[in-house]
C-alpha positions in Angstrom: 108.7 124.1 10.0 108.7 126.9 12.7 108.9 129.6 10.0 105.9 128.0 8.1 103.9 127.8 11.3 104.7 131.4 12.1 103.7 132.5 8.6 100.4 130.6 8.8 99.6 132.2 12.2 100.5 135.7 10.8 98.1 135.1 7.9 95.3 134.0 10.2 95.8 137.1 12.4 95.6 139.3 9.3 92.5 137.6 8.1 90.8 138.0 11.4 91.7 141.7 11.5 90.4 142.1 7.9 87.1 140.3 8.8 86.7 142.5 11.9 87.1 145.7 9.8 84.8 144.4 7.0 82.2 143.5 9.7 82.4 147.0 11.1 81.9 148.5 7.6 78.8 146.3 7.0 77.4 147.3 10.4 77.8 151.0 9.4 75.8 150.4 6.2 73.1 148.5 8.1 72.9 151.3 10.7 72.4 153.8 7.8 69.5 151.7 6.5 68.0 151.7 10.0 68.2 155.5 10.0 66.5 155.7 6.7 63.7 153.5 8.0 63.1 156.1 10.8 62.7 158.8 8.2 60.1 156.9 6.1 56.8 155.9 7.6 55.7 153.9 4.5 55.3 150.1 5.1 56.4 149.5 1.5 59.5 151.6 2.1 60.3 149.6 5.3 59.8 146.3 3.4 62.2 147.4 0.6 64.9 148.6 3.0 64.6 145.4 5.0 65.2 143.5 1.8 68.3 145.5 1.0 69.5 144.9 4.6 69.1 141.1 4.1 71.2 141.2 1.0 74.0 143.1 2.9 73.7 140.7 5.8 74.1 137.7 3.3 77.4 139.2 2.1 78.6 139.9 5.7 77.9 136.3 6.7 80.0 135.0 3.8 83.0 137.0 5.0 82.5 135.5 8.5 83.0 132.0 7.0 86.3 132.7 5.3 88.7 129.8 5.9 92.2 130.9 6.9 93.8 127.5 5.8 93.1 128.6 2.2 94.6 132.0 2.6 91.2 133.5 3.2 89.8 132.8 -0.2 87.5 129.9 0.5 84.1 129.7 2.3 82.6 126.7 4.0 79.5 126.8 1.9 77.6 124.5 4.2 78.2 126.6 7.3 77.5 129.7 5.3 74.1 128.5 4.2 73.2 127.4 7.7 74.2 130.7 9.1 72.3 132.6 6.4 69.1 130.5 7.0 69.4 131.1 10.7 69.6 134.9 10.1 66.6 134.9 7.8 64.6 132.8 10.3 65.3 135.4 13.0 63.8 138.2 10.9 60.3 136.8 10.7 57.7 135.1 12.8 55.8 132.0 11.9 58.3 130.7 9.2 60.4 127.7 9.8 63.5 126.9 7.7 64.8 123.3 7.5 68.4 123.0 6.2 70.2 119.9 4.9 73.7 120.4 3.5 76.5 118.3 2.2 79.9 119.6 3.4 81.3 121.7 0.6 83.8 124.5 0.2 83.7 127.2 -2.4 85.8 130.3 -3.2 84.1 133.4 -1.7 83.7 134.9 -5.2 81.4 131.9 -6.0 79.9 131.4 -2.6 78.5 135.0 -2.4 76.2 134.6 -5.5 74.9 131.3 -4.1 74.1 133.0 -0.8 72.5 136.0 -2.4 70.4 133.7 -4.6 69.2 131.7 -1.6 68.4 135.0 0.2 66.3 136.3 -2.7 64.4 133.0 -3.0 63.7 132.8 0.7 62.7 136.4 1.0 60.3 136.0 -2.0 58.7 133.1 -0.3 58.3 135.1 3.0 56.9 138.1 1.1 54.5 136.4 -1.3 54.0 132.7 -0.6 52.7 132.7 3.0 49.7 134.0 4.7 49.4 135.2 8.4 49.8 131.6 9.5 53.3 131.4 8.1 54.8 128.4 6.5 57.9 126.3 6.0 61.0 126.6 3.7 63.2 123.6 3.0 66.8 124.2 1.8 68.9 121.3 0.5 72.5 121.5 -0.8 74.0 118.5 -2.4 77.3 117.9 -4.1 78.3 115.3 -6.7 75.7 116.3 -9.1 76.6 115.7 -12.7 80.2 116.4 -13.5 81.6 118.5 -10.6 78.4 120.3 -9.9 76.3 121.0 -6.9 72.6 121.7 -6.5 70.8 124.0 -4.2 67.1 123.4 -3.8 64.8 125.8 -2.0 61.1 124.7 -1.5 58.2 126.3 0.3 54.7 125.1 1.2 53.1 128.4 0.3 50.3 129.4 -2.2 52.4 129.1 -5.3 53.1 131.9 -7.8 49.8 133.4 -8.6 51.1 135.9 -11.2 54.6 135.5 -12.5 56.5 138.8 -12.9 59.4 138.1 -15.2 60.5 141.7 -14.9 60.7 141.8 -11.1 64.0 142.9 -9.7 64.4 139.8 -7.5 64.1 137.5 -10.5 66.5 139.6 -12.5 69.0 139.5 -9.7 68.7 135.7 -9.4 69.2 135.2 -13.1 72.2 137.6 -13.2 73.9 135.9 -10.1 73.3 132.4 -11.6 74.9 133.5 -14.9 77.9 134.9 -12.9 78.8 131.5 -11.6 77.8 129.5 -14.7 74.7 128.2 -13.0 71.2 127.3 -14.1 68.0 128.2 -12.3 64.8 126.2 -12.7 61.5 126.9 -10.9 58.3 124.9 -10.5 55.2 126.2 -8.8 51.8 124.9 -7.8 49.1 125.8 -5.3 50.9 123.6 -2.8 54.2 125.5 -3.0 57.2 126.6 -5.1 60.5 124.8 -5.7 63.5 126.7 -7.1 66.6 124.8 -8.1 70.1 126.2 -8.7 72.6 123.9 -10.3 76.2 125.2 -10.5 79.8 124.0 -11.0 81.9 123.9 -7.9 84.9 125.0 -9.9 85.4 127.1 -13.0 
């Protein structure tokens, strides 16, 4: 018993050290992006660099949620989504994000694509759906859907998709990430807002 407890403690210490180093590496990358922003005056360049930074931050947050009791392989998906939404909310003014999550855990290899998909959907809403008055995004994660599946629903109360761009990099990334975890993405849009739904298996 003592040996097992000591081994568990050793693994937790190693995990925390790894997380600290990974966090520092992410911070170095984000600092490099900030330097690039200073070199470019274009508003469009700043917007694209901020979008890249948000993707990196989404990955960083997933590593923060690693659970030591599962040897550092699992993420508390609910906590991850809440932390990610909080980080997105802090980046913009006038946009509120409501989050409702079932308590779920997922391996980090599968949680990362879910977080990146959420990040892309939310950033698309912030960039295209809202006017200067802002808006509201609702994020809902529920388990027990179908046979061993979960569903992530992201809705906004914006202007809807005025002109669909199937070749946009954001949509391509979402489709690629969903395929990576065996998920399915559906989207409905009207002049009262857009709802995007990701349904994915919790285990492979």
